[in-house]
C-alpha positions as CSV (number, residue, x, y, z in Angstrom):
1,Q,0.3,0.0,-0.2
2,V,1.2,3.4,-1.0
3,Q,1.6,5.8,1.8
4,L,2.9,9.3,2.0
5,V,3.5,11.1,5.6
6,E,3.9,14.6,5.8
7,S,5.6,15.9,9.0
8,G,7.7,19.3,10.2
9,G,4.1,21.3,10.7
10,G,3.4,23.0,13.9
11,L,2.9,26.4,15.3
12,V,5.5,29.4,14.4
13,Q,5.7,33.1,14.5
14,T,5.6,35.4,11.8
15,G,8.9,35.5,10.0
16,G,9.6,32.3,10.9
17,S,10.7,29.1,9.2
18,L,9.5,25.0,8.9
19,R,10.9,22.5,7.0
20,L,8.3,19.8,5.8
21,S,9.1,16.5,5.0
22,C,6.8,14.2,3.4
23,A,8.2,10.3,3.2
24,A,6.7,7.8,0.3
25,S,6.4,4.0,1.3
26,G,5.0,1.2,-0.5
27,R,6.7,2.4,-4.2
28,T,9.5,4.6,-5.0
29,F,8.9,7.9,-7.1
30,S,12.4,8.1,-7.8
31,N,11.1,8.6,-11.6
32,N,7.9,11.0,-10.4
33,A,7.4,14.5,-10.0
34,M,6.4,15.1,-6.7
35,G,4.6,18.4,-5.3
36,W,3.2,20.6,-2.4
37,F,-0.4,21.7,-1.8
38,R,-2.3,23.5,1.1
39,Q,-5.6,24.0,1.9
40,T,-7.7,26.2,4.4
41,P,-11.5,25.5,5.6
42,G,-13.9,26.8,2.8
43,K,-11.2,27.0,-0.2
44,E,-9.9,24.6,-3.0
45,R,-6.6,23.2,-2.5
46,E,-3.9,25.3,-3.7
47,F,-0.8,24.5,-5.9
48,L,2.6,25.6,-4.2
49,A,5.5,24.0,-5.7
50,A,6.6,20.9,-7.6
51,I,9.7,19.1,-8.4
52,S,10.5,16.9,-11.2
53,W,11.8,13.3,-11.0
54,N,15.5,14.4,-10.8
55,G,15.0,17.6,-8.9
56,G,16.2,19.5,-12.2
57,R,13.1,21.4,-12.6
58,T,11.1,23.0,-10.1
59,Y,7.9,25.3,-10.1
60,Y,6.5,27.6,-7.4
61,A,3.0,29.4,-6.8
62,D,3.8,33.2,-7.0
63,S,2.3,33.5,-3.7
64,V,5.3,31.5,-1.8
65,K,8.1,32.5,-4.8
66,G,11.2,33.0,-3.3
67,R,10.5,32.2,0.4
68,F,9.6,28.4,-0.1
69,T,12.2,25.6,-1.7
70,I,11.1,22.3,-2.6
71,S,13.5,19.5,-3.1
72,R,13.6,15.9,-2.8
73,D,16.1,12.9,-1.5
74,N,15.5,9.9,-4.2
75,A,17.5,7.6,-2.1
76,K,15.2,8.4,0.6
77,N,11.9,8.5,-1.2
78,T,11.1,11.7,0.4
79,V,10.5,15.3,-0.6
80,Y,11.0,18.4,1.4
81,L,9.4,22.0,1.8
82,Q,11.7,24.5,3.2
83,M,9.1,27.7,4.1
84,N,11.0,31.0,5.2
85,S,9.5,34.4,6.1
86,L,6.2,32.9,7.0
87,K,3.1,34.8,7.1
88,P,-0.4,34.3,8.9
89,E,-1.7,34.1,5.2
90,D,0.4,30.7,5.1
91,T,-1.6,29.1,7.7
92,A,-3.0,26.0,6.3
93,V,-2.9,22.0,6.3
94,Y,-0.1,21.1,4.1
95,Y,-0.2,18.0,1.9
96,C,2.6,16.3,-0.3
97,A,1.5,14.6,-3.6
98,A,3.0,12.4,-6.0
99,D,2.3,11.8,-9.6
100,S,2.1,7.9,-10.9
101,V,2.9,8.9,-14.4
102,P,6.9,9.0,-14.7
103,F,9.0,11.6,-16.1
104,R,6.7,14.6,-16.3
105,I,5.9,17.6,-13.9
106,V,2.6,18.9,-13.2
107,I,1.0,21.8,-11.3
108,L,-2.7,20.5,-10.9
109,T,-4.2,18.9,-8.2
110,T,-5.8,16.6,-10.8
111,G,-2.5,15.5,-11.8
112,Y,-1.6,13.7,-8.8
113,N,-2.6,10.3,-7.7
114,Y,-1.1,9.9,-4.6
115,W,-1.9,12.4,-1.5
116,G,-0.6,12.5,2.1
117,Q,-3.0,13.1,5.2
118,G,-1.8,16.4,5.5
119,T,0.0,18.7,8.3
120,Q,-1.0,21.7,10.2
121,V,0.9,24.7,9.5
122,T,-0.3,27.6,11.9
123,V,1.6,31.0,11.6
124,S,0.7,33.4,14.4
125,S,0.9,37.1,14.0
């Protein structure tokens, strides 16, 4: 059974940093893009960042560009999201996702087949 498990969320003050991790198990995603999304109550899930299978390409939403960095370690089957200069509007549940189709990169939620359970990030003002 494929599982994605996020960790690293929590409470942080405005301007602080957090590093989210997403560990995959049940299959390898070394040939597949992975991404990070977030969601707040009553809103659609929002794309944040995506990384290609080998880390050679990354994409970011304008809302996080320059503050968030996505990276991956294929040996550990893990993707990371380094979040700096956090703002109260970054408060959300953060999800990682993996694509089942190899050697492509997508930014739409519909492009991802596997999802983690989410981790809460709260930024206090």
